[in-house]
C-alpha positions in Angstrom: 110.1 -48.9 9.2 107.0 -51.0 9.3 104.8 -48.0 8.8 106.7 -46.9 5.7 106.2 -50.4 4.1 102.5 -50.2 4.9 102.2 -46.8 3.4 103.9 -47.9 0.3 101.7 -50.9 0.0 98.6 -48.8 0.3 99.9 -46.5 -2.4 100.4 -49.4 -4.8 96.9 -50.7 -4.0 95.3 -47.3 -4.7 97.3 -47.1 -8.0 96.2 -50.6 -9.1 92.6 -49.7 -8.2 92.8 -46.5 -10.2 94.1 -48.4 -13.3 91.3 -50.9 -13.0 88.7 -48.2 -12.8 90.3 -46.4 -15.8 90.2 -49.7 -17.9 86.7 -50.4 -16.9 85.6 -46.9 -17.9 87.2 -47.3 -21.3 85.4 -50.5 -21.8 82.1 -49.0 -20.8 82.7 -46.1 -23.1 83.5 -48.4 -26.1 80.3 -50.4 -25.4 78.3 -47.2 -25.2 79.7 -46.0 -28.6 78.9 -49.3 -30.3 75.4 -49.3 -28.9 74.8 -45.8 -30.1 76.2 -46.6 -33.5 74.0 -49.7 -33.8 71.1 -47.6 -32.8 71.8 -45.0 -35.4 72.2 -47.6 -38.1 69.0 -49.3 -37.0 67.2 -46.1 -37.0 68.5 -45.2 -40.5 67.4 -48.6 -41.7 64.0 -48.2 -40.2 63.3 -44.6 -41.0 65.2 -44.2 -44.3 64.4 -45.6 -48.0 66.4 -47.7 -50.5 68.2 -45.8 -53.2 66.4 -46.8 -56.4 68.4 -44.8 -58.9 70.8 -47.7 -59.5 68.5 -50.6 -60.2 69.7 -54.1 -60.8 69.4 -55.6 -64.3 67.5 -58.8 -64.9 67.3 -60.5 -68.3 64.5 -62.9 -69.0 63.9 -64.9 -72.1 60.4 -65.1 -73.6 58.6 -68.2 -72.3 61.2 -68.8 -69.6 61.4 -67.8 -65.9 63.8 -66.6 -63.3 63.7 -67.0 -59.5 64.8 -64.1 -57.3 66.0 -64.9 -53.8 65.5 -62.1 -51.2 67.4 -61.8 -47.9 64.5 -60.1 -46.3 60.8 -61.3 -46.3 58.9 -60.1 -49.3 55.7 -58.3 -48.5 54.7 -57.0 -51.9 55.9 -56.9 -55.6 54.9 -54.7 -58.5 55.5 -54.7 -62.3 55.3 -51.5 -64.4 54.2 -53.4 -67.5 52.3 -56.6 -66.7 51.9 -57.4 -70.4 55.7 -57.8 -70.8 56.4 -60.0 -67.8 54.6 -61.7 -64.9 55.8 -61.8 -61.2 54.6 -64.3 -58.6 55.7 -64.6 -54.9 56.5 -68.3 -54.3 57.6 -67.9 -50.6 58.4 -65.1 -48.2 61.9 -64.9 -49.7 61.4 -66.0 -53.4 59.9 -64.2 -56.4 59.1 -66.0 -59.7 59.4 -63.8 -62.8 58.2 -65.0 -66.3 58.8 -63.3 -69.6 55.8 -62.9 -71.9 56.7 -60.7 -74.9 59.9 -58.9 -75.8 60.2 -55.5 -74.0 61.4 -53.7 -70.9 59.7 -53.1 -67.5 60.5 -52.4 -63.9 60.1 -54.9 -61.0 59.9 -53.4 -57.4 60.0 -55.5 -54.2 58.9 -54.3 -50.7 60.1 -55.9 -47.5 57.7 -53.8 -45.5 54.6 -52.1 -46.6 56.4 -48.8 -46.6 60.0 -49.9 -47.4 61.4 -50.8 -50.9 64.1 -53.5 -50.6 65.1 -54.1 -54.2 64.4 -52.6 -57.7 65.0 -54.5 -61.0 65.1 -53.4 -64.7 63.6 -56.4 -66.4 64.5 -56.9 -70.0 62.5 -59.6 -71.8 64.5 -60.9 -74.8 63.5 -63.2 -77.7 64.6 -66.8 -77.5 67.8 -66.8 -79.5 69.2 -70.0 -78.1 67.2 -72.2 -80.3 67.9 -69.8 -83.3 71.7 -70.3 -82.7 71.2 -74.0 -82.5 69.3 -74.2 -85.7 71.8 -71.9 -87.5 74.7 -74.1 -86.4 72.9 -77.3 -87.4 71.8 -76.1 -90.8 75.0 -74.0 -91.6 77.8 -75.5 -89.7 80.5 -73.8 -91.8 79.2 -70.2 -90.9 81.1 -69.6 -87.7 81.4 -65.8 -87.9 77.7 -65.1 -87.6 76.7 -63.4 -84.4 73.1 -63.4 -83.1 72.2 -60.8 -80.5 69.0 -59.0 -79.2 68.5 -55.3 -79.5 65.4 -53.3 -78.6 63.0 -56.3 -78.6 64.4 -57.6 -81.9 67.1 -59.8 -83.3 70.4 -58.4 -84.7 72.5 -60.4 -87.1 76.2 -59.3 -87.4 79.5 -60.6 -88.5 80.6 -62.1 -91.8 79.0 -64.7 -94.0 80.6 -66.6 -96.9 78.0 -66.1 -99.6 74.8 -64.4 -100.5 73.1 -67.7 -100.8 73.8 -68.5 -97.2 72.8 -64.9 -96.3 69.3 -65.5 -97.6 69.0 -68.8 -95.7 70.1 -67.1 -92.4 67.4 -64.4 -92.9 64.7 -67.0 -93.7 65.6 -69.0 -90.5 65.7 -65.8 -88.4 62.3 -64.7 -89.5 60.8 -67.8 -87.8 62.2 -66.8 -84.4 62.0 -63.0 -84.7 59.1 -61.1 -83.0 56.9 -58.9 -85.1 56.2 -55.2 -85.0 52.8 -53.5 -85.2 52.7 -54.0 -89.0 53.3 -57.7 -88.7 56.9 -57.6 -90.0 59.7 -59.4 -88.3 62.0 -57.2 -86.3 65.4 -58.2 -87.7 68.4 -55.9 -88.1 70.8 -57.5 -90.6 74.3 -56.2 -90.3 75.9 -59.2 -92.0 78.7 -58.7 -94.5 79.4 -61.1 -97.3 83.0 -62.1 -97.2 85.4 -62.7 -100.0 85.8 -60.7 -103.2 82.7 -58.8 -104.3 84.0 -57.3 -107.5 83.3 -59.0 -110.8 85.0 -58.4 -114.1 83.2 -59.6 -117.1 85.0 -60.4 -120.3 82.7 -60.5 -123.3 83.6 -61.4 -126.9 81.0 -60.5 -129.5 81.6 -62.0 -132.9 79.4 -61.5 -135.9 79.7 -62.6 -139.5 77.3 -61.3 -142.2 77.2 -62.3 -145.9 74.9 -60.8 -148.5 74.2 -61.7 -152.1 72.1 -59.7 -154.6 71.3 -60.7 -158.1 69.2 -58.6 -160.4 68.2 -58.7 -164.0 65.9 -56.3 -165.7 65.4 -55.1 -169.3 63.5 -52.1 -170.7 63.5 -51.3 -174.4 62.2 -48.5 -176.7 61.5 -48.5 -180.4 61.3 -45.2 -182.3 60.4 -45.0 -185.9 62.5 -43.0 -188.3 59.7 -40.4 -188.7 59.3 -40.2 -185.0 55.6 -40.7 -185.0 55.7 -44.4 -183.8 57.0 -45.4 -180.4 57.2 -48.6 -178.4 58.4 -48.5 -174.8 58.5 -50.9 -171.8 58.6 -49.4 -168.3 59.0 -52.5 -166.2 60.7 -51.6 -162.9 60.9 -48.0 -164.1 64.3 -48.2 -165.6 63.3 -45.3 -167.8 60.6 -42.7 -167.4 58.7 -40.5 -169.8 59.5 -36.8 -169.6 57.3 -34.8 -167.3 57.1 -31.8 -169.7 57.3 -31.3 -173.4 56.0 -33.5 -176.3 57.7 -36.7 -177.2 60.0 -37.2 -179.1 61.3 -33.7 -178.9 62.5 -34.4 -175.3 64.7 -37.5 -174.7 63.8 -40.3 -172.2 64.7 -39.8 -168.6 67.1 -42.5 -167.5 67.2 -43.6 -163.8 70.2 -44.7 -161.7 69.1 -48.3 -161.8 70.4 -48.7 -165.4 74.0 -50.0 -165.7 73.9 -50.8 -169.4 72.5 -49.1 -172.6 72.5 -50.7 -176.1 71.2 -48.9 -179.2 71.0 -50.1 -182.8 69.1 -49.3 -186.0 66.9 -51.9 -187.7 64.3 -51.4 -190.4 64.6 -47.6 -190.2 63.7 -47.7 -186.5 65.9 -46.9 -183.5 66.0 -49.7 -180.9 67.3 -48.8 -177.4 67.8 -51.5 -174.8 68.2 -50.5 -171.1 69.8 -53.2 -169.0 69.8 -53.6 -165.2 72.1 -56.5 -164.5 73.9 -56.7 -161.1 75.5 -59.3 -158.9 76.5 -57.8 -155.5 78.3 -59.8 -152.8 79.1 -58.4 -149.3 80.9 -59.6 -146.2 80.8 -57.9 -142.8 82.9 -58.9 -139.8 82.1 -57.4 -136.3 84.3 -58.2 -133.3 84.2 -56.5 -130.0 85.8 -57.5 -126.7 84.6 -55.2 -123.9 85.6 -55.8 -120.3 83.6 -54.4 -117.4 84.1 -54.4 -113.6 81.4 -53.8 -111.1 80.3 -54.7 -107.5 78.0 -57.6 -106.7 74.4 -56.7 -107.3 75.2 -53.5 -109.3 74.5 -53.1 -113.0 77.3 -52.1 -115.4 76.9 -51.0 -119.0 79.1 -50.7 -122.1 78.6 -49.1 -125.5 81.1 -49.3 -128.4 79.6 -47.4 -131.2 77.9 -44.0 -131.4 74.7 -42.1 -131.6 72.9 -40.8 -134.6 70.6 -37.8 -134.7 66.9 -38.2 -135.2 64.8 -35.1 -136.0 61.6 -34.8 -133.9 59.0 -32.3 -135.0 57.2 -30.5 -132.2 54.4 -28.0 -132.5 55.1 -24.5 -131.2 53.5 -21.0 -131.3 55.5 -20.0 -134.4 54.9 -23.2 -136.3 56.7 -26.6 -136.3 59.9 -26.8 -134.3 62.5 -29.5 -135.1 64.4 -30.9 -132.2 67.2 -33.5 -132.3 67.3 -36.6 -130.3 70.2 -39.0 -130.3 69.8 -42.8 -130.5 72.7 -45.1 -129.6 73.9 -47.9 -131.9 76.9 -50.3 -131.9 77.9 -53.0 -129.5 76.2 -52.6 -126.2 76.4 -54.7 -123.0 74.4 -54.6 -119.8 75.1 -57.1 -117.0 74.3 -57.4 -113.3 76.5 -60.0 -111.4 75.7 -61.5 -108.0 78.4 -63.3 -106.1 76.7 -66.4 -104.6 79.8 -67.8 -103.0 83.6 -67.6 -103.2 83.6 -69.4 -106.5 80.1 -69.1 -107.9 78.5 -66.1 -109.8 75.0 -65.5 -111.0 74.7 -63.0 -113.9 72.0 -61.3 -115.8 73.6 -60.5 -119.2 72.0 -58.5 -122.0 74.4 -57.9 -125.0 73.1 -56.0 -128.1 74.6 -55.4 -131.5 73.0 -52.8 -133.8 74.1 -51.0 -137.0 72.6 -48.4 -139.3 70.5 -49.5 -142.2 70.1 -46.8 -144.8 68.1 -49.1 -147.1 65.1 -48.7 -144.8 65.7 -45.0 -144.2 62.9 -42.5 -143.6 62.8 -39.0 -145.2 61.4 -36.4 -142.8 61.3 -32.8 -143.9 64.5 -33.1 -145.8 66.2 -35.3 -143.2 67.2 -38.8 -143.9 66.8 -40.9 -140.8 68.3 -44.4 -141.1 66.8 -47.5 -139.4 68.5 -49.9 -137.0 69.3 -53.5 -137.5 69.5 -55.0 -134.0 70.4 -58.3 -132.5 69.7 -58.5 -128.8 70.1 -61.2 -126.2 69.1 -61.3 -122.5 69.8 -64.3 -120.3 70.6 -65.3 -116.7 73.3 -67.9 -116.0 75.3 -69.3 -113.0 78.9 -70.4 -113.4 82.2 -70.5 -111.5 85.0 -68.0 -111.6 86.9 -68.2 -114.9 84.3 -70.4 -116.7 82.7 -69.2 -119.9 79.4 -69.6 -121.6 78.4 -68.9 -125.1 75.2 -67.5 -126.5 75.3 -69.0 -129.9 72.8 -70.1 -132.5 71.7 -66.5 -133.4 71.5 -67.3 -137.1 69.5 -65.4 -139.6 69.1 -66.5 -143.2 66.8 -64.3 -145.3 66.0 -65.1 -148.9 63.9 -62.7 -151.0 62.9 -63.4 -154.6 61.0 -61.0 -156.7 59.9 -61.6 -160.3 58.1 -58.9 -162.4 57.0 -59.8 -165.9 54.5 -59.2 -168.6 51.8 -61.8 -168.9 52.4 -64.4 -171.5 55.4 -62.7 -172.9 57.4 -63.1 -169.7 56.7 -66.9 -169.7 58.3 -67.5 -173.0 61.5 -69.6 -172.6 64.7 -67.6 -173.2 63.0 -64.8 -175.0 60.8 -64.2 -172.0 63.8 -62.7 -170.2 63.3 -59.6 -172.3 59.8 -59.1 -170.8 60.5 -59.8 -167.1 62.6 -58.4 -164.2 64.1 -60.7 -161.5 65.5 -59.7 -158.1 67.2 -62.2 -155.8 68.5 -61.2 -152.3 70.0 -63.4 -149.6 71.4 -62.3 -146.2 73.2 -64.6 -143.8 74.1 -63.5 -140.3 75.6 -65.4 -137.4 76.2 -63.9 -134.0 78.1 -65.5 -131.1 78.6 -63.9 -127.6 81.1 -65.5 -125.2 81.0 -64.3 -121.6 83.6 -65.1 -119.0 83.3 -63.6 -115.4 86.2 -63.2 -112.9 86.4 -62.3 -109.3 88.9 -59.5 -109.2 90.8 -57.4 -106.7 92.6 -54.1 -107.3 96.1 -54.6 -108.9 99.3 -52.7 -108.7 99.4 -50.1 -111.4 103.2 -50.3 -111.8 102.7 -53.8 -113.3 100.2 -52.8 -115.9 100.9 -52.1 -119.5 99.2 -49.7 -121.9 98.9 -49.7 -125.6 100.9 -46.5 -125.8 103.8 -48.0 -123.9 105.1 -49.8 -127.1 105.1 -46.7 -129.3 108.5 -45.1 -130.0 108.8 -41.8 -131.9 110.9 -42.2 -135.1 114.0 -40.1 -135.5 114.9 -38.1 -138.7 116.7 -41.1 -140.3 113.8 -43.5 -139.7 111.2 -41.0 -140.7 112.7 -39.5 -143.9 114.9 -42.3 -145.3 113.2 -45.5 -144.0 109.7 -44.1 -144.1 108.7 -45.8 -140.9 105.9 -44.5 -138.7 107.5 -45.9 -135.5 111.0 -45.8 -134.2 113.1 -48.6 -132.8 114.6 -49.0 -129.4 117.8 -50.8 -128.4 117.3 -53.7 -126.1 119.2 -53.1 -122.8 122.4 -55.1 -122.4 122.0 -58.2 -120.2 124.6 -58.7 -117.6 125.6 -62.3 -116.8 125.4 -63.4 -113.2 128.7 -65.1 -113.3 130.7 -62.4 -115.0 130.7 -58.7 -114.5 131.6 -57.9 -118.1 128.7 -57.1 -120.4 128.3 -58.9 -123.7 127.9 -57.4 -127.2 125.0 -55.0 -127.6 121.7 -56.6 -128.6 120.2 -55.9 -132.1 117.4 -53.4 -132.6 114.2 -54.8 -131.3 110.7 -53.8 -132.6 108.2 -53.2 -129.8 104.9 -53.4 -131.6 102.8 -50.2 -131.4 100.9 -49.1 -134.4 102.7 -51.4 -136.7 102.7 -54.3 -134.3 100.0 -56.8 -133.3 96.6 -55.4 -132.8 95.0 -55.8 -129.4 96.0 -55.2 -125.8 96.1 -58.1 -123.3 96.0 -57.4 -119.6 98.7 -59.2 -117.7 
């Protein structure tokens, strides 16, 4: 019995010893695996190189510096472009990088003579911090202007309120922007002017012209009864001698200037008096109201009139060739608006009014070419949306007096009128141009009216019996909001059109 207990105790002892040895072996195996792994990692670190395909990014401002802390001792540093930046080793674990000029370079750091520890892509940017501060100080209301750097230059983006502030932003940025090889500032302007940039110009051109012509001329002829004696006055060429034949067989040639002929017999002689007496008064009214819409900074033009042909002779192999060129006339308008702010507009306006003048026409190879009487204005103004300015004072007063007379005889009082010819002309012209700019946006076409909307075709009764050029249309019945029953039909309502008021007003 005792031997069995001893044997059992020895078996338990052997089993416990075996477990201990097994645990100790597992621990030794784990330690050996860790040592081997550490050795392989150490060998890889000592024998391998750093992957430089993914370099770190480092941004440096011109004139400023950045300190790089290294976890390993720094043995050597290198810059690919020393003219862009400068690197200095302050301590075994610190590198001092300073930006010189805008550009891009590469910084490489070695921890051992043959081992690269870190690689940086260094980008030297212009100093935009002070630029942002100046823009905010000078233009505090422009909060949508963004300033960034791009490719060694300064980029402006966002929205600005007016073109005046846009020019100020560009002027300030030029003082901070770097220059290219040609000495020009490297600025990329992507700013957009906010607000409405379409300008509609309403122009009213009004001209009144008055003319007065007074003429008085007398020619006379005296022919004896025998026909051998003749007296004739040819002042202003009211009458002309015949070109062929012997006088008095052929009569006198009378011109178109004569508007009165008086003939009587006295003392056996025939007296003939040719009179040119005229008083001519004229009145001309010109009114045009063109409206143009264009973008800010773009020119728009308008012409209400026409073109007249002008023959131009040109030399050719077969002789002289006549070509036709067309010259415009009428009411013309050229304007270039610039939106300075949300309520201020600068405009270059050049209206022109011209008409044909056949009194100064030129005859060219059988063609009658009239001249042009032109009134032209060109000015630049600044005003707010909806305000108007008038170009007035374009007055012209021409007086022309011409007196032709025979010496001594024409100076005789009263009777001297028979021996002189007078011509008095006076022209008065006044031109006024009123210009009103508006900042406009596209409108809904369904709310617009046209001049043809008010025209109604007449029916047979209205056309044959009433003789009207336009028909009438019944006004639709109006329903009361308080009662569902409709009232009596409304009477016929005239809607304007050809027989209505002249002119079309935009709503």
